[in-house]
FIMI-884646 format. One line per 5 residues: number of its first residue (from 0); their letters; for each residue x negated, y negated, z negated of C-alpha. Coordinates in pm, 1 decimal, m for minus. Layout:
REM residues N
NUM) A) X,Y,Z; ...
***
This chain:
REM residues 133
0) MRVVI) m3358.2,m762.2,789.7; m3051.8,m532.9,773.6; m2897.8,m466.1,433.8; m2603.6,m301.1,266.2; m2473.7,m508.8,m24.6
5) DCNIL) m2312.9,m341.5,m324.1; m1974.7,m489.7,m412.7; m2094.5,m626.7,m747.6; m2371.2,m821.6,m574.5; m2130.8,m975.1,m324.7
10) VASLS) m1890.8,m1070.7,m604.7; m2176.4,m1223.5,m807.1; m2279.4,m1437.7,m511.1; m1938.9,m1585.1,m420.9; m1907.3,m1859.7,m680.7
15) SRSPY) m2093.3,m2179.0,m598.1; m2183.6,m2194.8,m968.5; m2359.0,m1857.2,m955.5; m2739.4,m1848.1,m953.8; m2698.7,m1591.1,m674.2
20) HKIYS) m2477.0,m1804.5,m448.8; m2772.0,m1836.8,m212.2; m2705.1,m1475.1,m107.1; m2356.4,m1565.4,14.1; m2486.6,m1884.5,175.1
25) ALVSG) m2765.0,m1693.4,351.9; m2511.8,m1441.6,482.6; m2285.4,m1713.0,619.6; m2578.4,m1895.7,780.5; m2704.7,m1573.6,944.1
30) KFEMV) m3034.4,m1536.6,757.9; m2992.4,m1159.8,735.4; m2786.2,m882.0,891.2; m2529.1,m705.5,674.1; m2403.2,m356.2,748.5
35) VSQDI) m2059.3,m248.0,625.5; m1825.6,45.9,665.5; m1449.0,51.5,635.1; m1477.9,207.4,288.0; m1707.5,m72.4,172.7
40) LLEYE) m1480.2,m341.3,314.7; m1183.4,m189.9,132.4; m1375.8,m196.5,m195.4; m1483.7,m558.0,m136.6; m1124.7,m658.3,m70.7
45) EIIQI) m987.8,m473.8,m375.1; m1242.7,m607.5,m624.4; m1241.8,m964.7,m491.3; m863.3,m965.7,m501.8; m876.8,m865.0,m869.3
50) KYGME) m1148.3,m1120.4,m956.7; m1051.7,m1415.4,m736.8; m702.8,m1350.6,m602.7; m543.0,m1239.7,m278.8; m609.1,m1561.6,m87.0
55) TASSL) m984.4,m1551.5,m152.4; m1000.6,m1182.5,m66.4; m813.6,m1236.9,260.9; m1032.0,m1532.6,353.8; m1351.3,m1341.4,285.3
60) MALLS) m1234.1,m1038.7,484.1; m1149.5,m1265.9,777.2; m1490.1,m1431.8,754.4; m1672.2,m1097.7,744.8; m1484.8,m985.3,1054.7
65) LLPNV) m1598.2,m1298.5,1243.2; m1961.4,m1331.8,1138.4; m2192.1,m1207.9,1416.5; m2448.5,m1083.8,1162.5; m2200.8,m847.4,990.2
70) HNVYP) m2203.6,m508.3,1159.4; m1941.7,m238.7,1113.7; m2064.6,118.9,1118.9; m1872.2,442.7,1111.7; m2062.9,703.5,910.7
75) YYRWN) m1982.9,1049.1,1041.9; m2197.1,1238.7,796.0; m2161.4,1232.6,418.1; m2501.4,1273.0,252.6; m2368.1,1303.3,m105.8
80) LIASD) m2692.9,1172.8,m252.5; m2550.1,1025.5,m574.1; m2388.4,1299.6,m780.9; m2344.8,1087.4,m1096.0; m2108.0,845.5,m918.7
85) PDDNK) m1983.3,991.9,m589.4; m1800.7,667.2,m503.4; m2141.9,501.4,m453.6; m2224.4,741.3,m171.2; m2037.9,521.2,76.6
90) YCDCA) m2322.9,269.5,45.7; m2584.9,535.9,116.6; m2392.4,671.5,415.2; m2354.0,319.6,550.8; m2724.8,243.6,501.7
95) VSGVA) m2826.4,555.1,694.6; m2572.5,501.5,974.4; m2652.7,132.8,1004.0; m3030.2,178.8,984.5; m3044.3,m65.4,694.1
100) DFIVT) m3375.0,m169.4,545.4; m3231.0,m134.1,197.4; m2929.9,m143.7,m33.1; m2898.5,m444.0,m264.2; m2761.1,m331.3,m599.5
105) EDNHF) m2795.1,m355.3,m975.5; m2628.3,m16.4,m1024.3; m2859.1,234.4,m1196.9; m2689.0,526.1,m1019.1; m2890.7,430.8,m710.6
110) NVLNG) m3220.6,502.1,m891.3; m3186.6,866.1,m786.2; m3267.0,754.9,m430.0; m3627.6,685.1,m531.4; m3686.8,1060.1,m557.3
115) IEFPK) m3521.2,1156.2,m229.6; m3752.3,1185.4,70.1; m3484.5,1235.1,336.5; m3296.4,1035.7,423.4; m3519.0,764.2,281.2
120) ISVVD) m3311.3,476.3,147.0; m3479.1,183.8,m24.4; m3306.1,m10.9,m298.2; m3375.7,m364.8,m419.8; m3217.0,m556.4,m703.6
125) INKFS) m3048.1,m893.2,m676.6; m3352.3,m1090.9,m793.2; m3586.5,m927.4,m541.8; m3337.5,m978.4,m260.9; m3299.1,m1345.1,m357.9
130) TLI) m3671.5,m1392.5,m296.5; m3652.0,m1227.6,46.8; m3386.3,m1456.9,195.2
***
C-alpha cells in the first residue's frame, strides 16, 4: 500500500502517547510505503520544528531519508485540484506522481476530490488508515 500522509496526520502520530502512534511505528517498521515530495518534506520539517523543536525535526527528516519504504517523487505537473486551499495541492500532485493508493488526511479541503473523476485520488481519514495497517 502506497500512501501520501498529510502533515497533521504525521504530527499526530509522532508522540508515543498518541492513539495514532501506530501509524509512525508502522512506517518505521515498513508496513506501508510512503510517498513524499520536496514540498511535503519541507512542510513536515517546518511544522514538526514548531511543535517539537529543531532536534526532533532534524532527526525525523534524517530518518525519512533513510527508510527504504519512503519514496521521493518529483511532480512535474500541477493539477490544482483544491481551489479552497491551494497549499494542499502538493499532496494531490505527489499522490498522482507517486501512484499512491490514497492520501491520509483529516482536512475537509480534500473532500472535493470525491467529485473529481480524473485524476482519481482516494482519501482516507486517520481512523480508517489505522485499521488498514
